[in-house]
SEMI-828167 format. One record per atom (N, C-alpha, C): residue in one letter; atom name; x, y, z. Coordinates in steps of 0.1 Angstrom, whole numbers, padded with zeros to 4 digits. Example, Ala and Ser with C-alpha at 12.3 -4.5 7.8 and 13.67 -1.06 7.14 Angstrom:
BEGIN
REC  a  N  0132  -0057  0078 $
REC  a  CA  0123  -0045  0078 $
REC  a  C  0132  -0033  0078 $
REC  s  N  0128  -0022  0071 $
REC  s  CA  0137  -0011  0071 $
REC  s  C  0129  0000  0079 $
This chain:
BEGIN
REC  x  N  0611  0481  0098 $
REC  x  CA  0594  0484  0104 $
REC  x  C  0585  0485  0096 $
REC  x  N  0588  0487  0086 $
REC  x  CA  0573  0490  0077 $
REC  x  C  0569  0475  0073 $
REC  x  N  0574  0464  0075 $
REC  x  CA  0571  0449  0068 $
REC  x  C  0563  0447  0086 $
REC  x  N  0568  0447  0093 $
REC  x  CA  0563  0445  0109 $
REC  x  C  0548  0447  0108 $
REC  x  N  0540  0459  0107 $
REC  x  CA  0530  0468  0108 $
REC  x  C  0521  0455  0102 $
REC  x  N  0523  0454  0089 $
REC  x  CA  0514  0447  0081 $
REC  x  C  0505  0432  0087 $
REC  x  N  0522  0427  0090 $
REC  x  CA  0521  0413  0096 $
REC  x  C  0511  0415  0107 $
REC  x  N  0515  0422  0117 $
REC  x  CA  0505  0421  0133 $
REC  x  C  0493  0426  0130 $
REC  x  N  0488  0435  0115 $
REC  x  CA  0476  0438  0114 $
REC  x  C  0467  0423  0102 $
REC  x  N  0475  0417  0099 $
REC  x  CA  0471  0403  0094 $
REC  x  C  0470  0397  0105 $
REC  x  N  0477  0394  0115 $
REC  x  CA  0475  0384  0122 $
REC  x  C  0462  0386  0133 $
REC  x  N  0458  0403  0136 $
REC  x  CA  0450  0407  0141 $
REC  x  C  0435  0402  0133 $
REC  x  N  0433  0404  0121 $
REC  x  CA  0420  0400  0107 $
REC  x  C  0421  0388  0112 $
REC  x  N  0431  0378  0111 $
REC  x  CA  0426  0363  0114 $
REC  x  C  0423  0361  0125 $
REC  x  N  0428  0366  0139 $
REC  x  CA  0422  0361  0151 $
REC  x  C  0407  0368  0150 $
REC  x  N  0407  0378  0145 $
REC  x  CA  0394  0381  0146 $
REC  x  C  0381  0376  0138 $
REC  x  N  0382  0374  0128 $
REC  x  CA  0380  0367  0120 $
REC  x  C  0374  0350  0126 $
REC  x  N  0385  0345  0134 $
REC  x  CA  0384  0330  0135 $
REC  x  C  0375  0332  0151 $
REC  x  N  0375  0343  0156 $
REC  x  CA  0366  0347  0171 $
REC  x  C  0353  0348  0165 $
REC  x  N  0350  0357  0154 $
REC  x  CA  0340  0359  0147 $
REC  x  C  0334  0346  0143 $
REC  x  N  0342  0337  0138 $
REC  x  CA  0333  0322  0132 $
REC  x  C  0332  0309  0147 $
REC  x  N  0341  0314  0155 $
REC  x  CA  0330  0306  0168 $
REC  x  C  0323  0308  0172 $
REC  x  N  0322  0322  0173 $
REC  x  CA  0311  0328  0180 $
REC  x  C  0298  0326  0172 $
REC  x  N  0297  0322  0158 $
REC  x  CA  0288  0321  0149 $
REC  x  C  0284  0308  0149 $
REC  x  N  0295  0299  0151 $
REC  x  CA  0290  0285  0153 $
REC  x  C  0282  0284  0166 $
REC  x  N  0289  0288  0177 $
REC  x  CA  0280  0284  0190 $
REC  x  C  0269  0290  0191 $
REC  x  N  0264  0302  0181 $
REC  x  CA  0253  0307  0184 $
REC  x  C  0242  0298  0174 $
REC  x  N  0247  0291  0159 $
REC  x  CA  0241  0283  0156 $
REC  x  C  0240  0268  0166 $
REC  x  N  0250  0267  0170 $
REC  x  CA  0250  0255  0178 $
REC  x  C  0236  0254  0189 $
REC  x  N  0239  0267  0199 $
REC  x  CA  0228  0269  0203 $
REC  x  C  0214  0269  0196 $
REC  x  N  0211  0275  0191 $
REC  x  CA  0198  0279  0183 $
REC  x  C  0192  0264  0180 $
REC  x  N  0201  0251  0175 $
REC  x  CA  0196  0241  0172 $
REC  x  C  0191  0231  0182 $
REC  x  N  0203  0234  0194 $
REC  x  CA  0198  0230  0205 $
REC  x  C  0183  0229  0213 $
REC  x  N  0182  0249  0213 $
REC  x  CA  0169  0248  0218 $
REC  x  C  0160  0249  0209 $
REC  x  N  0159  0246  0193 $
REC  x  CA  0147  0242  0186 $
REC  x  C  0147  0229  0188 $
REC  x  N  0157  0221  0192 $
REC  x  CA  0154  0209  0194 $
REC  x  C  0147  0206  0207 $
REC  x  N  0151  0211  0218 $
REC  x  CA  0144  0209  0230 $
REC  x  C  0127  0214  0229 $
REC  x  N  0125  0224  0218 $
REC  x  CA  0114  0231  0218 $
REC  x  C  0103  0219  0208 $
REC  x  N  0111  0212  0203 $
REC  x  CA  0100  0200  0194 $
REC  x  C  0088  0195  0202 $
REC  x  N  0076  0193  0196 $
REC  x  CA  0065  0185  0206 $
REC  x  C  0071  0170  0206 $
REC  x  N  0067  0169  0221 $
REC  x  CA  0067  0153  0222 $
REC  x  C  0054  0147  0223 $
REC  x  N  0056  0134  0219 $
REC  x  CA  0043  0131  0217 $
REC  x  C  0034  0128  0230 $
REC  x  N  0021  0130  0230 $
REC  x  CA  0018  0130  0243 $
REC  x  C  0009  0112  0245 $
REC  x  N  0008  0107  0237 $
REC  x  CA  -0001  0094  0235 $
REC  x  C  0008  0083  0235 $
REC  x  N  0006  0075  0241 $
REC  x  CA  0011  0058  0240 $
REC  x  C  0005  0050  0232 $
REC  x  N  0007  0041  0225 $
REC  x  CA  -0001  0030  0226 $
REC  x  C  0006  0016  0228 $
REC  x  N  -0007  0008  0227 $
REC  x  CA  -0004  -0007  0232 $
REC  x  C  -0014  -0018  0220 $
REC  x  N  -0006  -0028  0220 $
REC  x  CA  -0011  -0033  0206 $
REC  x  C  -0017  -0049  0216 $
REC  x  N  -0028  -0049  0209 $
REC  x  CA  -0036  -0062  0215 $
REC  x  C  -0042  -0070  0202 $
REC  x  N  -0039  -0086  0201 $
REC  x  CA  -0042  -0095  0192 $
REC  x  C  -0032  -0095  0182 $
REC  x  N  -0035  -0107  0170 $
REC  x  CA  -0047  -0106  0166 $
REC  x  C  -0058  -0110  0176 $
REC  x  N  -0068  -0105  0175 $
REC  x  CA  -0082  -0113  0187 $
REC  x  C  -0093  -0120  0174 $
REC  x  N  -0096  -0132  0177 $
REC  x  CA  -0106  -0134  0172 $
REC  x  C  -0120  -0139  0177 $
REC  x  N  -0132  -0135  0175 $
REC  x  CA  -0144  -0138  0185 $
REC  x  C  -0151  -0143  0169 $
REC  x  N  -0159  -0155  0176 $
REC  x  CA  -0171  -0164  0168 $
REC  x  C  -0182  -0163  0174 $
REC  x  N  -0194  -0160  0168 $
REC  x  CA  -0204  -0163  0171 $
REC  x  C  -0215  -0165  0159 $
REC  x  N  -0226  -0170  0163 $
REC  x  CA  -0235  -0177  0155 $
REC  x  C  -0239  -0172  0143 $
REC  x  N  -0236  -0157  0145 $
REC  x  CA  -0244  -0145  0134 $
REC  x  C  -0226  -0145  0128 $
REC  x  N  -0217  -0143  0130 $
REC  x  CA  -0206  -0137  0124 $
REC  x  C  -0191  -0141  0130 $
REC  x  N  -0182  -0137  0125 $
REC  x  CA  -0169  -0141  0127 $
REC  x  C  -0157  -0128  0129 $
REC  x  N  -0154  -0124  0140 $
REC  x  CA  -0143  -0111  0136 $
REC  x  C  -0132  -0116  0143 $
REC  x  N  -0119  -0109  0133 $
REC  x  CA  -0106  -0113  0135 $
REC  x  C  -0104  -0096  0135 $
REC  x  N  -0095  -0092  0149 $
REC  x  CA  -0088  -0079  0146 $
REC  x  C  -0077  -0077  0154 $
REC  x  N  -0072  -0064  0151 $
REC  x  CA  -0061  -0063  0158 $
REC  x  C  -0062  -0049  0161 $
REC  x  N  -0064  -0049  0176 $
REC  x  CA  -0061  -0037  0181 $
REC  x  C  -0050  -0029  0185 $
REC  x  N  -0053  -0017  0188 $
REC  x  CA  -0043  -0008  0195 $
REC  x  C  -0051  0003  0202 $
REC  x  N  -0047  0005  0215 $
REC  x  CA  -0053  0013  0225 $
REC  x  C  -0045  0027  0225 $
REC  x  N  -0048  0038  0223 $
REC  x  CA  -0043  0046  0225 $
REC  x  C  -0045  0052  0243 $
REC  x  N  -0034  0058  0249 $
REC  x  CA  -0034  0062  0261 $
REC  x  C  -0026  0079  0263 $
REC  x  N  -0028  0082  0274 $
REC  x  CA  -0019  0092  0274 $
REC  x  C  -0006  0086  0280 $
REC  x  N  0010  0093  0277 $
REC  x  CA  0020  0087  0282 $
REC  x  C  0022  0085  0298 $
REC  x  N  0014  0092  0303 $
REC  x  CA  0012  0090  0322 $
REC  x  C  0007  0077  0319 $
REC  x  N  -0004  0070  0314 $
REC  x  CA  -0010  0061  0314 $
REC  x  C  -0003  0044  0307 $
REC  x  N  0007  0046  0304 $
REC  x  CA  0013  0039  0295 $
REC  x  C  0017  0029  0307 $
REC  x  N  0020  0026  0317 $
REC  x  CA  0024  0021  0327 $
REC  x  C  0010  0012  0326 $
REC  x  N  0000  0021  0332 $
REC  x  CA  -0012  0016  0339 $
REC  x  C  -0018  0002  0324 $
REC  x  N  -0015  0007  0317 $
REC  x  CA  -0020  -0003  0302 $
REC  x  C  -0013  -0017  0308 $
REC  x  N  0001  -0015  0310 $
REC  x  CA  0011  -0026  0309 $
REC  x  C  0006  -0032  0322 $
REC  x  N  0000  -0029  0332 $
REC  x  CA  -0004  -0034  0343 $
REC  x  C  -0016  -0042  0343 $
REC  x  N  -0024  -0036  0332 $
REC  x  CA  -0038  -0041  0336 $
REC  x  C  -0043  -0046  0318 $
REC  x  N  -0029  -0051  0312 $
REC  x  CA  -0029  -0057  0296 $
REC  x  C  -0040  -0071  0299 $
REC  x  N  -0042  -0080  0306 $
REC  x  CA  -0049  -0093  0305 $
REC  x  C  -0063  -0089  0308 $
REC  x  N  -0065  -0081  0319 $
REC  x  CA  -0080  -0071  0319 $
REC  x  C  -0082  -0065  0307 $
REC  x  N  -0078  -0057  0300 $
REC  x  CA  -0079  -0054  0289 $
REC  x  C  -0081  -0060  0278 $
REC  x  N  -0071  -0069  0280 $
REC  x  CA  -0080  -0081  0263 $
REC  x  C  -0090  -0089  0266 $
REC  x  N  -0093  -0090  0281 $
REC  x  CA  -0102  -0100  0280 $
REC  x  C  -0116  -0091  0278 $
REC  x  N  -0117  -0078  0283 $
REC  x  CA  -0124  -0068  0282 $
REC  x  C  -0130  -0066  0268 $
REC  x  N  -0118  -0064  0261 $
REC  x  CA  -0121  -0061  0245 $
REC  x  C  -0126  -0072  0238 $
REC  x  N  -0120  -0086  0239 $
REC  x  CA  -0128  -0097  0237 $
REC  x  C  -0144  -0099  0238 $
REC  x  N  -0148  -0098  0249 $
REC  x  CA  -0159  -0098  0251 $
REC  x  C  -0169  -0088  0249 $
REC  x  N  -0162  -0073  0245 $
REC  x  CA  -0171  -0065  0238 $
REC  x  C  -0171  -0070  0224 $
REC  x  N  -0159  -0072  0216 $
REC  x  CA  -0161  -0074  0203 $
REC  x  C  -0171  -0087  0197 $
REC  x  N  -0173  -0095  0211 $
REC  x  CA  -0188  -0106  0210 $
REC  x  C  -0198  -0097  0209 $
REC  x  N  -0197  -0089  0214 $
REC  x  CA  -0213  -0083  0218 $
REC  x  C  -0215  -0072  0210 $
REC  x  N  -0210  -0071  0195 $
REC  x  CA  -0212  -0063  0184 $
REC  x  C  -0229  -0065  0183 $
REC  x  N  -0229  -0052  0173 $
REC  x  CA  -0240  -0057  0165 $
REC  x  C  -0239  -0062  0152 $
REC  x  N  -0246  -0073  0150 $
REC  x  CA  -0239  -0079  0135 $
REC  x  C  -0240  -0069  0121 $
REC  x  N  -0253  -0064  0124 $
REC  x  CA  -0258  -0056  0113 $
REC  x  C  -0251  -0039  0113 $
REC  x  N  -0249  -0036  0123 $
REC  x  CA  -0242  -0022  0123 $
REC  x  C  -0225  -0024  0118 $
REC  x  N  -0221  -0034  0121 $
REC  x  CA  -0209  -0037  0119 $
REC  x  C  -0204  -0039  0106 $
REC  x  N  -0214  -0037  0095 $
REC  x  CA  -0215  -0043  0083 $
REC  x  C  -0216  -0028  0074 $
REC  x  N  -0223  -0017  0080 $
REC  x  CA  -0226  -0004  0080 $
REC  x  C  -0209  0001  0074 $
REC  x  N  -0214  0015  0069 $
REC  x  CA  -0201  0024  0062 $
REC  x  C  -0197  0027  0079 $
REC  x  N  -0205  0031  0085 $
REC  x  CA  -0199  0035  0101 $
REC  x  C  -0196  0024  0110 $
REC  x  N  -0193  0012  0105 $
REC  x  CA  -0191  0001  0113 $
REC  x  C  -0177  -0003  0117 $
REC  x  N  -0168  0005  0112 $
REC  x  CA  -0157  0007  0119 $
REC  x  C  -0156  0015  0131 $
REC  x  N  -0158  0026  0130 $
REC  x  CA  -0161  0036  0140 $
REC  x  C  -0171  0033  0154 $
REC  x  N  -0181  0025  0146 $
REC  x  CA  -0186  0022  0157 $
REC  x  C  -0183  0006  0170 $
REC  x  N  -0174  0002  0161 $
REC  x  CA  -0170  -0010  0169 $
REC  x  C  -0156  0000  0180 $
REC  x  N  -0150  0008  0171 $
REC  x  CA  -0141  0014  0177 $
REC  x  C  -0145  0020  0192 $
REC  x  N  -0153  0029  0188 $
REC  x  CA  -0161  0035  0203 $
REC  x  C  -0169  0025  0211 $
REC  x  N  -0172  0014  0208 $
REC  x  CA  -0176  0010  0215 $
REC  x  C  -0168  -0003  0224 $
REC  x  N  -0155  -0004  0218 $
REC  x  CA  -0144  -0011  0222 $
REC  x  C  -0139  -0002  0236 $
REC  x  N  -0134  0010  0232 $
REC  x  CA  -0133  0021  0242 $
REC  x  C  -0140  0021  0255 $
REC  x  N  -0152  0025  0250 $
REC  x  CA  -0166  0026  0261 $
REC  x  C  -0163  0011  0271 $
REC  x  N  -0164  0000  0262 $
REC  x  CA  -0166  -0010  0271 $
REC  x  C  -0152  -0015  0281 $
REC  x  N  -0144  -0010  0276 $
REC  x  CA  -0131  -0013  0283 $
REC  x  C  -0128  -0001  0291 $
REC  x  N  -0131  0009  0291 $
REC  x  CA  -0130  0020  0303 $
REC  x  C  -0139  0015  0314 $
REC  x  N  -0152  0012  0311 $
REC  x  CA  -0163  0012  0317 $
REC  x  C  -0156  -0007  0328 $
REC  x  N  -0152  -0017  0319 $
REC  x  CA  -0149  -0027  0326 $
REC  x  C  -0138  -0028  0335 $
REC  x  N  -0130  -0020  0331 $
REC  x  CA  -0122  -0017  0342 $
REC  x  C  -0123  -0002  0351 $
REC  x  N  -0132  0007  0349 $
REC  x  CA  -0134  0015  0357 $
REC  x  C  -0126  0030  0355 $
REC  x  N  -0122  0033  0346 $
REC  x  CA  -0114  0042  0343 $
REC  x  C  -0120  0048  0332 $
REC  x  N  -0110  0060  0330 $
REC  x  CA  -0113  0070  0321 $
REC  x  C  -0097  0066  0309 $
REC  x  N  -0088  0062  0314 $
REC  x  CA  -0077  0061  0308 $
REC  x  C  -0075  0061  0294 $
REC  x  N  -0082  0050  0290 $
REC  x  CA  -0081  0048  0274 $
REC  x  C  -0088  0058  0267 $
REC  x  N  -0081  0064  0254 $
REC  x  CA  -0084  0074  0250 $
REC  x  C  -0094  0072  0237 $
REC  x  N  -0087  0059  0228 $
REC  x  CA  -0090  0057  0217 $
REC  x  C  -0091  0043  0215 $
REC  x  N  -0096  0035  0206 $
REC  x  CA  -0091  0021  0204 $
REC  x  C  -0095  0023  0185 $
REC  x  N  -0081  0017  0183 $
REC  x  CA  -0079  0018  0167 $
REC  x  C  -0076  0004  0166 $
REC  x  N  -0085  0006  0148 $
REC  x  CA  -0084  -0011  0147 $
REC  x  C  -0071  -0012  0135 $
REC  x  N  -0066  -0019  0135 $
REC  x  CA  -0055  -0018  0126 $
REC  x  C  -0056  -0030  0114 $
REC  x  N  -0061  -0040  0121 $
REC  x  CA  -0071  -0051  0111 $
REC  x  C  -0084  -0052  0112 $
REC  x  N  -0089  -0055  0106 $
REC  x  CA  -0106  -0057  0112 $
REC  x  C  -0112  -0066  0098 $
REC  x  N  -0115  -0078  0099 $
REC  x  CA  -0119  -0087  0090 $
REC  x  C  -0133  -0093  0096 $
REC  x  N  -0146  -0092  0091 $
REC  x  CA  -0160  -0098  0094 $
REC  x  C  -0165  -0105  0084 $
REC  x  N  -0170  -0118  0091 $
REC  x  CA  -0170  -0130  0079 $
REC  x  C  -0184  -0131  0084 $
REC  x  N  -0196  -0132  0079 $
REC  x  CA  -0209  -0135  0084 $
REC  x  C  -0210  -0152  0081 $
REC  x  N  -0216  -0159  0091 $
REC  x  CA  -0220  -0174  0092 $
REC  x  C  -0225  -0177  0084 $
């Protein structure tokens, strides 16, 4: 009988250690799942246009444009893509050729495109307009 007790104690220790290991794995898995859910979700959506080429008597501009909106407005952009493309091309044709060549020229064009597109479509859905490629050539 002396040998039966140590075996029972050894078995109890193994079972207790196994249960603690399973509980610990469960806690770690739960923590990882909660931290995964808590990660920030991108609140912006982007739509690309271009490359757009505009020529006037003073300059030529080639630009690839990305329009930033809230995620909720992404479907709106898809539904109005043709109108947005036209508004962006028209606005590029009306830029001030001298301001475009200044150090603040890219910022000027981005703000002008955002404001022109929002005004043309009577909305405020467009948060920002980004130029991913931008080439200005004098005529």
